[in-house]
TORDRENPA-703113 format. One line per field, with one value per atom (N, C-alpha, C): residue number from 0; residue in one letter; atom name; x, y, z. Coordinates in steps of 0.001 Angstrom, whole numbers, plus 500000, padded with zeros to 6 digits. Last residue first. Layout:
% TORDRENPA-703113
n = c(NUM, ...)
res = c(a, ...)
atom = c(CA, ...)
east = c(X, ...)
north = c(Y, ...)
up = c(Z, ...)
//
This chain:
% TORDRENPA-703113
n = c(196, 196, 196, 195, 195, 195, 194, 194, 194, 193, 193, 193, 192, 192, 192, 191, 191, 191, 190, 190, 190, 189, 189, 189, 188, 188, 188, 187, 187, 187, 186, 186, 186, 185, 185, 185, 184, 184, 184, 183, 183, 183, 182, 182, 182, 181, 181, 181, 180, 180, 180, 179, 179, 179, 178, 178, 178, 177, 177, 177, 176, 176, 176, 175, 175, 175, 174, 174, 174, 173, 173, 173, 172, 172, 172, 171, 171, 171, 170, 170, 170, 169, 169, 169, 168, 168, 168, 167, 167, 167, 166, 166, 166, 165, 165, 165, 164, 164, 164, 163, 163, 163, 162, 162, 162, 161, 161, 161, 160, 160, 160, 159, 159, 159, 158, 158, 158, 157, 157, 157, 156, 156, 156, 155, 155, 155, 154, 154, 154, 153, 153, 153, 152, 152, 152, 151, 151, 151, 150, 150, 150, 149, 149, 149, 148, 148, 148, 147, 147, 147, 146, 146, 146, 145, 145, 145, 144, 144, 144, 143, 143, 143, 142, 142, 142, 141, 141, 141, 140, 140, 140, 139, 139, 139, 138, 138, 138, 137, 137, 137, 136, 136, 136, 135, 135, 135, 134, 134, 134, 133, 133, 133, 132, 132, 132, 131, 131, 131, 130, 130, 130, 129, 129, 129, 128, 128, 128, 127, 127, 127, 126, 126, 126, 125, 125, 125, 124, 124, 124, 123, 123, 123, 122, 122, 122, 121, 121, 121, 120, 120, 120, 119, 119, 119, 118, 118, 118, 117, 117, 117, 116, 116, 116, 115, 115, 115, 114, 114, 114, 113, 113, 113, 112, 112, 112, 111, 111, 111, 110, 110, 110, 109, 109, 109, 108, 108, 108, 107, 107, 107, 106, 106, 106, 105, 105, 105, 104, 104, 104, 103, 103, 103, 102, 102, 102, 101, 101, 101, 100, 100, 100, 99, 99, 99, 98, 98, 98, 97, 97, 97, 96, 96, 96, 95, 95, 95, 94, 94, 94, 93, 93, 93, 92, 92, 92, 91, 91, 91, 90, 90, 90, 89, 89, 89, 88, 88, 88, 87, 87, 87, 86, 86, 86, 85, 85, 85, 84, 84, 84, 83, 83, 83, 82, 82, 82, 81, 81, 81, 80, 80, 80, 79, 79, 79, 78, 78, 78, 77, 77, 77, 76, 76, 76, 75, 75, 75, 74, 74, 74, 73, 73, 73, 72, 72, 72, 71, 71, 71, 70, 70, 70, 69, 69, 69, 68, 68, 68, 67, 67, 67, 66, 66, 66, 65, 65, 65, 64, 64, 64, 63, 63, 63, 62, 62, 62, 61, 61, 61, 60, 60, 60, 59, 59, 59, 58, 58, 58, 57, 57, 57, 56, 56, 56, 55, 55, 55, 54, 54, 54, 53, 53, 53, 52, 52, 52, 51, 51, 51, 50, 50, 50, 49, 49, 49, 48, 48, 48, 47, 47, 47, 46, 46, 46, 45, 45, 45, 44, 44, 44, 43, 43, 43, 42, 42, 42, 41, 41, 41, 40, 40, 40, 39, 39, 39, 38, 38, 38, 37, 37, 37, 36, 36, 36, 35, 35, 35, 34, 34, 34, 33, 33, 33, 32, 32, 32, 31, 31, 31, 30, 30, 30, 29, 29, 29, 28, 28, 28, 27, 27, 27, 26, 26, 26, 25, 25, 25, 24, 24, 24, 23, 23, 23, 22, 22, 22, 21, 21, 21, 20, 20, 20, 19, 19, 19, 18, 18, 18, 17, 17, 17, 16, 16, 16, 15, 15, 15, 14, 14, 14, 13, 13, 13, 12, 12, 12, 11, 11, 11, 10, 10, 10, 9, 9, 9, 8, 8, 8, 7, 7, 7, 6, 6, 6, 5, 5, 5, 4, 4, 4, 3, 3, 3, 2, 2, 2, 1, 1, 1, 0, 0, 0)
res = c(x, x, x, x, x, x, x, x, x, x, x, x, x, x, x, x, x, x, x, x, x, x, x, x, x, x, x, x, x, x, x, x, x, x, x, x, x, x, x, x, x, x, x, x, x, x, x, x, x, x, x, x, x, x, x, x, x, x, x, x, x, x, x, x, x, x, x, x, x, x, x, x, x, x, x, x, x, x, x, x, x, x, x, x, x, x, x, x, x, x, x, x, x, x, x, x, x, x, x, x, x, x, x, x, x, x, x, x, x, x, x, x, x, x, x, x, x, x, x, x, x, x, x, x, x, x, x, x, x, x, x, x, x, x, x, x, x, x, x, x, x, x, x, x, x, x, x, x, x, x, x, x, x, x, x, x, x, x, x, x, x, x, x, x, x, x, x, x, x, x, x, x, x, x, x, x, x, x, x, x, x, x, x, x, x, x, x, x, x, x, x, x, x, x, x, x, x, x, x, x, x, x, x, x, x, x, x, x, x, x, x, x, x, x, x, x, x, x, x, x, x, x, x, x, x, x, x, x, x, x, x, x, x, x, x, x, x, x, x, x, x, x, x, x, x, x, x, x, x, x, x, x, x, x, x, x, x, x, x, x, x, x, x, x, x, x, x, x, x, x, x, x, x, x, x, x, x, x, x, x, x, x, x, x, x, x, x, x, x, x, x, x, x, x, x, x, x, x, x, x, x, x, x, x, x, x, x, x, x, x, x, x, x, x, x, x, x, x, x, x, x, x, x, x, x, x, x, x, x, x, x, x, x, x, x, x, x, x, x, x, x, x, x, x, x, x, x, x, x, x, x, x, x, x, x, x, x, x, x, x, x, x, x, x, x, x, x, x, x, x, x, x, x, x, x, x, x, x, x, x, x, x, x, x, x, x, x, x, x, x, x, x, x, x, x, x, x, x, x, x, x, x, x, x, x, x, x, x, x, x, x, x, x, x, x, x, x, x, x, x, x, x, x, x, x, x, x, x, x, x, x, x, x, x, x, x, x, x, x, x, x, x, x, x, x, x, x, x, x, x, x, x, x, x, x, x, x, x, x, x, x, x, x, x, x, x, x, x, x, x, x, x, x, x, x, x, x, x, x, x, x, x, x, x, x, x, x, x, x, x, x, x, x, x, x, x, x, x, x, x, x, x, x, x, x, x, x, x, x, x, x, x, x, x, x, x, x, x, x, x, x, x, x, x, x, x, x, x, x, x, x, x, x, x, x, x, x, x, x, x, x, x, x, x, x, x, x, x, x, x, x, x, x, x, x, x, x, x, x, x, x, x, x, x, x, x, x, x, x, x, x, x, x, x, x, x, x, x, x, x, x, x, x, x, x, x, x, x, x, x, x)
atom = c(N, CA, C, N, CA, C, N, CA, C, N, CA, C, N, CA, C, N, CA, C, N, CA, C, N, CA, C, N, CA, C, N, CA, C, N, CA, C, N, CA, C, N, CA, C, N, CA, C, N, CA, C, N, CA, C, N, CA, C, N, CA, C, N, CA, C, N, CA, C, N, CA, C, N, CA, C, N, CA, C, N, CA, C, N, CA, C, N, CA, C, N, CA, C, N, CA, C, N, CA, C, N, CA, C, N, CA, C, N, CA, C, N, CA, C, N, CA, C, N, CA, C, N, CA, C, N, CA, C, N, CA, C, N, CA, C, N, CA, C, N, CA, C, N, CA, C, N, CA, C, N, CA, C, N, CA, C, N, CA, C, N, CA, C, N, CA, C, N, CA, C, N, CA, C, N, CA, C, N, CA, C, N, CA, C, N, CA, C, N, CA, C, N, CA, C, N, CA, C, N, CA, C, N, CA, C, N, CA, C, N, CA, C, N, CA, C, N, CA, C, N, CA, C, N, CA, C, N, CA, C, N, CA, C, N, CA, C, N, CA, C, N, CA, C, N, CA, C, N, CA, C, N, CA, C, N, CA, C, N, CA, C, N, CA, C, N, CA, C, N, CA, C, N, CA, C, N, CA, C, N, CA, C, N, CA, C, N, CA, C, N, CA, C, N, CA, C, N, CA, C, N, CA, C, N, CA, C, N, CA, C, N, CA, C, N, CA, C, N, CA, C, N, CA, C, N, CA, C, N, CA, C, N, CA, C, N, CA, C, N, CA, C, N, CA, C, N, CA, C, N, CA, C, N, CA, C, N, CA, C, N, CA, C, N, CA, C, N, CA, C, N, CA, C, N, CA, C, N, CA, C, N, CA, C, N, CA, C, N, CA, C, N, CA, C, N, CA, C, N, CA, C, N, CA, C, N, CA, C, N, CA, C, N, CA, C, N, CA, C, N, CA, C, N, CA, C, N, CA, C, N, CA, C, N, CA, C, N, CA, C, N, CA, C, N, CA, C, N, CA, C, N, CA, C, N, CA, C, N, CA, C, N, CA, C, N, CA, C, N, CA, C, N, CA, C, N, CA, C, N, CA, C, N, CA, C, N, CA, C, N, CA, C, N, CA, C, N, CA, C, N, CA, C, N, CA, C, N, CA, C, N, CA, C, N, CA, C, N, CA, C, N, CA, C, N, CA, C, N, CA, C, N, CA, C, N, CA, C, N, CA, C, N, CA, C, N, CA, C, N, CA, C, N, CA, C, N, CA, C, N, CA, C, N, CA, C, N, CA, C, N, CA, C, N, CA, C, N, CA, C, N, CA, C, N, CA, C, N, CA, C, N, CA, C, N, CA, C, N, CA, C, N, CA, C, N, CA, C, N, CA, C, N, CA, C, N, CA, C, N, CA, C, N, CA, C, N, CA, C, N, CA, C, N, CA, C, N, CA, C, N, CA, C, N, CA, C, N, CA, C, N, CA, C, N, CA, C, N, CA, C, N, CA, C, N, CA, C, N, CA, C, N, CA, C, N, CA, C, N, CA, C, N, CA, C, N, CA, C)
east = c(853623, 852975, 851599, 853451, 853905, 853036, 853944, 853269, 853844, 855346, 855264, 854665, 853304, 854340, 854181, 853922, 853500, 854173, 852764, 853839, 852834, 852716, 851938, 852904, 853908, 854303, 853466, 851889, 852386, 853044, 852943, 852220, 852572, 853882, 853018, 851961, 853797, 853802, 853247, 855997, 854621, 854470, 858560, 857913, 856789, 859025, 859611, 859238, 856978, 857804, 857566, 858112, 857861, 858239, 856400, 857479, 856846, 856806, 856136, 856694, 856100, 856879, 856538, 854182, 854263, 855017, 855155, 854090, 854202, 857487, 856985, 856130, 857881, 857807, 856861, 858198, 858810, 858775, 858572, 858366, 858778, 857396, 858714, 858330, 855638, 855769, 856505, 857979, 856646, 856631, 861199, 860620, 859222, 861609, 861264, 860828, 861397, 862833, 862313, 858999, 859602, 860741, 856119, 857546, 858168, 853312, 854062, 855163, 852189, 852767, 853331, 849385, 850103, 850863, 848619, 848461, 850062, 848845, 848199, 847876, 849417, 849856, 848600, 851585, 849778, 850154, 853496, 853172, 851987, 853591, 854087, 854064, 852261, 852775, 853008, 852915, 851005, 851612, 855537, 854749, 853700, 857128, 855842, 855827, 860961, 859530, 858622, 862305, 862058, 860605, 862678, 863379, 863128, 861568, 862117, 862658, 861139, 860851, 860700, 862078, 862317, 861561, 860707, 860187, 861340, 862137, 861400, 861569, 861486, 862159, 861746, 861666, 860754, 862110, 862271, 862256, 861572, 862892, 861751, 861692, 865298, 865646, 864031, 863810, 864783, 865063, 862499, 861716, 862827, 865114, 863878, 863253, 866152, 866731, 866060, 863708, 864386, 864771, 863967, 862998, 863294, 866722, 866509, 864989, 865938, 867161, 866734, 864166, 864012, 864975, 865647, 864337, 864180, 867532, 868169, 867166, 865418, 866451, 867216, 864757, 863699, 864629, 866888, 866824, 865628, 867542, 868368, 867806, 864889, 865242, 866312, 866271, 864890, 865002, 868254, 868308, 867500, 868378, 867733, 868025, 869903, 870317, 869937, 867992, 868090, 869031, 867227, 868416, 868616, 864296, 864863, 866227, 865003, 864341, 865026, 864815, 866163, 865947, 862385, 863193, 864743, 860858, 860853, 861932, 862436, 862401, 861987, 861387, 862778, 863041, 858245, 859070, 860829, 858592, 858071, 858366, 859486, 859920, 859516, 857606, 858415, 859336, 855218, 854959, 856711, 856111, 855782, 855923, 856186, 857808, 857230, 853602, 854198, 855525, 852402, 852195, 853263, 853612, 854134, 853607, 852783, 853498, 854291, 850528, 850120, 851061, 852207, 851521, 850881, 853297, 854025, 853868, 850845, 851731, 852474, 850549, 849183, 850161, 852630, 852324, 851331, 854047, 853801, 853383, 853685, 852598, 852734, 854274, 854099, 853103, 855664, 855945, 855869, 853351, 854270, 855322, 851327, 851260, 852119, 852919, 852808, 852500, 852494, 854239, 853771, 850112, 850840, 851752, 849283, 848752, 849327, 850903, 851205, 850710, 849596, 850701, 851306, 846873, 846957, 848436, 847582, 847108, 846953, 848047, 849369, 848562, 845637, 846561, 847971, 844176, 843972, 845227, 845244, 845398, 844883, 844681, 846427, 846477, 841782, 842658, 843595, 841415, 840872, 841705, 842624, 843505, 843091, 840923, 841910, 842995, 838539, 838592, 840167, 839335, 839066, 839380, 839440, 840515, 840423, 836763, 837534, 838687, 835394, 834981, 836013, 836487, 836555, 836461, 835615, 837146, 837460, 832312, 833345, 834827, 832651, 832248, 832871, 833422, 834003, 834143, 831235, 832892, 833635, 829433, 829271, 831041, 830216, 829796, 829772, 830001, 831144, 831396, 827578, 828440, 829462, 826536, 825883, 826871, 827442, 827640, 827542, 826242, 827494, 828172, 823406, 823759, 825340, 823447, 823360, 823716, 826422, 824809, 824732, 828930, 828625, 827104, 829073, 829257, 828474, 829162, 830154, 829943, 826963, 828370, 829115, 825012, 825426, 827246, 824817, 825359, 825781, 823458, 824692, 825355, 821408, 822216, 823277, 820106, 819699, 821317, 818012, 819232, 818871, 816563, 816593, 817648, 817429, 815807, 815689, 819781, 819283, 817837, 820306, 819478, 819213, 823114, 822427, 821424, 823400, 823502, 822863, 825167, 824470, 824346, 825312, 826048, 824750, 823791, 823609, 824878, 825908, 824673, 825154, 825014, 825847, 825057, 823137, 823411, 824339, 823784, 823931, 823870, 821730, 822599, 822500, 820872, 820759, 821746, 819763, 821024, 820595, 817357, 817576, 818817, 817837, 818024, 818480, 818058, 816683, 816835, 820097, 820396, 818898, 822368, 820725, 820718, 825035, 825043, 823173, 827127, 825825, 825151, 829453, 829622, 828383, 829386, 829539, 829533, 829378, 830389, 830752, 826890, 828200, 829570, 825441, 825325, 826525, 826669, 826759, 826326, 825598, 826985, 827578, 822862, 823582, 824741, 822527, 822151, 822761, 823316, 824285, 823952, 821056, 822658, 823550, 819069, 819160, 820468, 819809, 819686, 819843)
north = c(416962, 415363, 415999, 418901, 418632, 417227, 418099, 418855, 417881, 418965, 418473, 418844, 419014, 419542, 418688, 418303, 417535, 418224, 420089, 419385, 419058, 421731, 420443, 419898, 424971, 423426, 423045, 426961, 426731, 425119, 428341, 427230, 427119, 431094, 430455, 429432, 434118, 432779, 431891, 436591, 435669, 434371, 437941, 437884, 437253, 435244, 436271, 436700, 432722, 433503, 434608, 430072, 431257, 431408, 426520, 427210, 429105, 423364, 425064, 425304, 420021, 420956, 422295, 417804, 418402, 419771, 416674, 416171, 416511, 416560, 417637, 416627, 416394, 416082, 416883, 418404, 416847, 416325, 421363, 421001, 419776, 422522, 422121, 421374, 422743, 423643, 423899, 422042, 422278, 423301, 420700, 421299, 421635, 417053, 418373, 419511, 414827, 415257, 416632, 414239, 414502, 415415, 414710, 414607, 415126, 414055, 414065, 413832, 415676, 414168, 414871, 416822, 417060, 415534, 417932, 417286, 417194, 419953, 418814, 417873, 423049, 422165, 420832, 424757, 424409, 423439, 427754, 426122, 426010, 430700, 429605, 428148, 431122, 432524, 431659, 429892, 429722, 430774, 428050, 429623, 429256, 425914, 426346, 427846, 426304, 426340, 426660, 423332, 424676, 424675, 420894, 421199, 422528, 421309, 419834, 420714, 423675, 423154, 422394, 426397, 425433, 424857, 426252, 426919, 425790, 426809, 426061, 426529, 429718, 428741, 428111, 431150, 430433, 429631, 432855, 433423, 432602, 431808, 432700, 433209, 430175, 431700, 432417, 428662, 429132, 430455, 426648, 427520, 428834, 425951, 426609, 427341, 424237, 425315, 426065, 422453, 422919, 424266, 420716, 421679, 422727, 420106, 421061, 421674, 418204, 418808, 420404, 416190, 417390, 418361, 415330, 416388, 416965, 413977, 415025, 415789, 412111, 412710, 414219, 411043, 411589, 412721, 409517, 410545, 411731, 407578, 408693, 410146, 406217, 406783, 407858, 405109, 405779, 406466, 403419, 405010, 405642, 402306, 402133, 403534, 401434, 402174, 402223, 401212, 400915, 401984, 401384, 401145, 400849, 402112, 400662, 400479, 404810, 403795, 402114, 405842, 405815, 404598, 405317, 404766, 404834, 407037, 405660, 404973, 409381, 409096, 407512, 409722, 409635, 409012, 409947, 408985, 408688, 412319, 410853, 409919, 414078, 413836, 412271, 414473, 413590, 413431, 415430, 413513, 413237, 417832, 416875, 415429, 418760, 418291, 417567, 418564, 417784, 417442, 420592, 419228, 418482, 423140, 422367, 420825, 424379, 423648, 422606, 425875, 424787, 423949, 427880, 426894, 425779, 429138, 428378, 427517, 429947, 429124, 428294, 431759, 431214, 429946, 433886, 432943, 432003, 435093, 433800, 433048, 438094, 437482, 436333, 439509, 438300, 437390, 441971, 441281, 439984, 442678, 442246, 441592, 443454, 442241, 441777, 445314, 443894, 442889, 447549, 446776, 445349, 447499, 447274, 446788, 448773, 447286, 446690, 451241, 449689, 448501, 452414, 452021, 451170, 452582, 451831, 451586, 453999, 452733, 451826, 456513, 455812, 454291, 456875, 456937, 456153, 457366, 456091, 456014, 459539, 458195, 457098, 461543, 460863, 459705, 461391, 461116, 460900, 462300, 460873, 460102, 464755, 463742, 462508, 465900, 466084, 464819, 465753, 465034, 465298, 467922, 466120, 465213, 470089, 469426, 468277, 470277, 470235, 469921, 470880, 469372, 469206, 473124, 471747, 470518, 474575, 474461, 473549, 474408, 473890, 473737, 475672, 474545, 473509, 478046, 477522, 476092, 478982, 479037, 478128, 478892, 477956, 477682, 480984, 479472, 478374, 483220, 482817, 481365, 483267, 483021, 482491, 483712, 482754, 482111, 486421, 485147, 483880, 487461, 487312, 486429, 487564, 486502, 486499, 488980, 487636, 486454, 491259, 490747, 489548, 492718, 491818, 491193, 496288, 494893, 494050, 498800, 498063, 496705, 500678, 500801, 499865, 499787, 501356, 501408, 497500, 497596, 499076, 497958, 497153, 497619, 499432, 500072, 498944, 498466, 498457, 499221, 497653, 498319, 498321, 496189, 495860, 496441, 497678, 497661, 497484, 499962, 498633, 498688, 501971, 502140, 500634, 503649, 502603, 502526, 507209, 506052, 505073, 509222, 508316, 507212, 512876, 511551, 510353, 515084, 514334, 513401, 517545, 516259, 515545, 521067, 520163, 518944, 522066, 522026, 520925, 525188, 523390, 523293, 526835, 526702, 525112, 528625, 527381, 527060, 531731, 530742, 529318, 533281, 532137, 531340, 536073, 534621, 534110, 538841, 538455, 536588, 539831, 539585, 538784, 539800, 539813, 538933, 541628, 540573, 540660, 543455, 543360, 541992, 542831, 543403, 543428, 541657, 542965, 543630, 538769, 539264, 541282, 538750, 538418, 539254, 538925, 539791, 539286, 536524, 538199, 539237, 534580, 534894, 536665, 535171, 535015, 535320, 534453, 535791, 535994, 531952, 532495, 534169, 530660, 530578, 531472, 531303, 531678, 531789, 529360, 531051, 531618)
up = c(934732, 935151, 935621, 931800, 933007, 933493, 928330, 929293, 930899, 925005, 926530, 927521, 922243, 923507, 924447, 918441, 920030, 920991, 915553, 916562, 917795, 912635, 913588, 914184, 911832, 911887, 913105, 909656, 910787, 911149, 906668, 906936, 908695, 906462, 905246, 905478, 907715, 907761, 906989, 906530, 906709, 907272, 905597, 906785, 907286, 903238, 903651, 905073, 904871, 903125, 903786, 906581, 906360, 905106, 907662, 906590, 906842, 909342, 909097, 908301, 908845, 908722, 908635, 910894, 909556, 909713, 913286, 912658, 911125, 915925, 914469, 913516, 919362, 917921, 916698, 921507, 921232, 919786, 922375, 921174, 920868, 925756, 924511, 923725, 927784, 926505, 925560, 930627, 929933, 928491, 929857, 930457, 929826, 930255, 929222, 930136, 931228, 930846, 930019, 931638, 932802, 932371, 929900, 929723, 930813, 928537, 929548, 929451, 925488, 926066, 927140, 923329, 924413, 925393, 920087, 921452, 922491, 917937, 918038, 918964, 917847, 919003, 918533, 915854, 915842, 916795, 915481, 916033, 916154, 915344, 914293, 914502, 917297, 916379, 915379, 919751, 919053, 917772, 920282, 920087, 919085, 922655, 921905, 921491, 922402, 923113, 922141, 920652, 920866, 921870, 919793, 921403, 921300, 916864, 917572, 918912, 914892, 915806, 916986, 912572, 913708, 914628, 909421, 910844, 911784, 906362, 907263, 908580, 903886, 905101, 906275, 901216, 901761, 902839, 899187, 900341, 901364, 896777, 896898, 898093, 897210, 896181, 896297, 898225, 899540, 898399, 896891, 898075, 898518, 895372, 894843, 895709, 897628, 897010, 896386, 897814, 898673, 898504, 895229, 895652, 896807, 895466, 894332, 894699, 897157, 897696, 896765, 896242, 897356, 897771, 894264, 893711, 895299, 895407, 894632, 894407, 896763, 897448, 896346, 894209, 894978, 895994, 893665, 892180, 893514, 895896, 895174, 894570, 894940, 896025, 896362, 892600, 893005, 893974, 893295, 892320, 892732, 896355, 895401, 894561, 898820, 897825, 896418, 901941, 900545, 899547, 904322, 904285, 902868, 904788, 904530, 904109, 905305, 906913, 906206, 903294, 903709, 905330, 902340, 901652, 902403, 904032, 904049, 903340, 903403, 904569, 904580, 900655, 901029, 902544, 901390, 900624, 900325, 902382, 903308, 902649, 900873, 902037, 902678, 898987, 898619, 900048, 900820, 900183, 899637, 901080, 902397, 901711, 898507, 899226, 900333, 898195, 897320, 897827, 900152, 900269, 899093, 899160, 900494, 900225, 896942, 896432, 897735, 897869, 896935, 897171, 898525, 900038, 899302, 896320, 897125, 898629, 895312, 894534, 895288, 897268, 897108, 896431, 896876, 898721, 897830, 895154, 894908, 895924, 896024, 894746, 894711, 898141, 898156, 897313, 896679, 897477, 897772, 895538, 894764, 895601, 897674, 896558, 895683, 898838, 899703, 898804, 896603, 897268, 898218, 896859, 895478, 895875, 899399, 898777, 897675, 899523, 900368, 899858, 897212, 897533, 898030, 898361, 897108, 896975, 900674, 901326, 899614, 900149, 900387, 900605, 898607, 897780, 898605, 900703, 899349, 898973, 901910, 902665, 901590, 900199, 900540, 901040, 900330, 899155, 899173, 902884, 902583, 901159, 902268, 903399, 903262, 900995, 900733, 901352, 902608, 900866, 900633, 904509, 904787, 903778, 903330, 904253, 904183, 902223, 901119, 901994, 904472, 903881, 902915, 905428, 906274, 905448, 903757, 903703, 904524, 904304, 902979, 902883, 906991, 906465, 905133, 906131, 907032, 906818, 904577, 904036, 905153, 906462, 905099, 904429, 908006, 908642, 907570, 906201, 907026, 907207, 905770, 904700, 905659, 908497, 908033, 906584, 908997, 909490, 908616, 906450, 906533, 907341, 907370, 906206, 906250, 909665, 909903, 908581, 909260, 909487, 909956, 911348, 910490, 910656, 912126, 912472, 911648, 911799, 911008, 911206, 912759, 913516, 912627, 910929, 910825, 911789, 911728, 910057, 910556, 914040, 914145, 912577, 913701, 914138, 913868, 910198, 911889, 912033, 907716, 908176, 909787, 905419, 906413, 907699, 902683, 903823, 905056, 902598, 902729, 903481, 899545, 901316, 901729, 898972, 898999, 900210, 897828, 898244, 898596, 896003, 895688, 897074, 896794, 896927, 896385, 894281, 895579, 895522, 892614, 892427, 893964, 892126, 892789, 892825, 889590, 890933, 891044, 887197, 887673, 889242, 885740, 886412, 887051, 882889, 883563, 884246, 882232, 882150, 883040, 879964, 881161, 880934, 878090, 877814, 879049, 878625, 878639, 878775, 878040, 879334, 879418, 875804, 875693, 876961, 875144, 875610, 876201, 873061, 873567, 874173, 871786, 873192, 873778, 869306, 869170, 870718, 870239, 869642, 869683, 871117, 871970, 871499, 869099, 869835, 870438, 867435, 866919, 867942, 868690, 868427, 867911, 868682, 869695, 869825, 865657, 866225, 867824, 865870, 865159, 865771, 867244, 867663, 867007, 865107, 866672, 867534, 863671, 863059, 864659)
//
């Protein structure tokens, strides 16, 4: 009802001046008070907490970059190992077959030394030939030795013989043939090397 009386008084032109009018005061700006405020904060310089946070962020970024680099290196290493495994997958088997071909060649050379035309010797000769063809299909090849200079990367010296007709460190005799598989040494040649007087 009081509201209705006020409206009536206003509409009739009579304003009740006894009623208090509330004045609004302007709002004060809100400020955040930092307990450990210093002159450097006011000037806009970074705080110790901010410096520490930036340091931690840099450390974490460095760790992340290292982890990414390690992962990339791991991927490259695995790819290289896989390709090497694929390339040399028959290496162990071929190495195990070498003594078999050695024995067949010894049997053949013994038969040829006796100058016999035995069908068995001819069969061994064909077997040796087939064996060598098979090895060459897989990338196995013999290492040349006799008359060549000694190379410790592909020859194994079994002894030295003094020979004035040959230059020093020349291979005079081969005890066991050496083989390479692709670009790897499958087995070194076992050889006798010439020596100086």
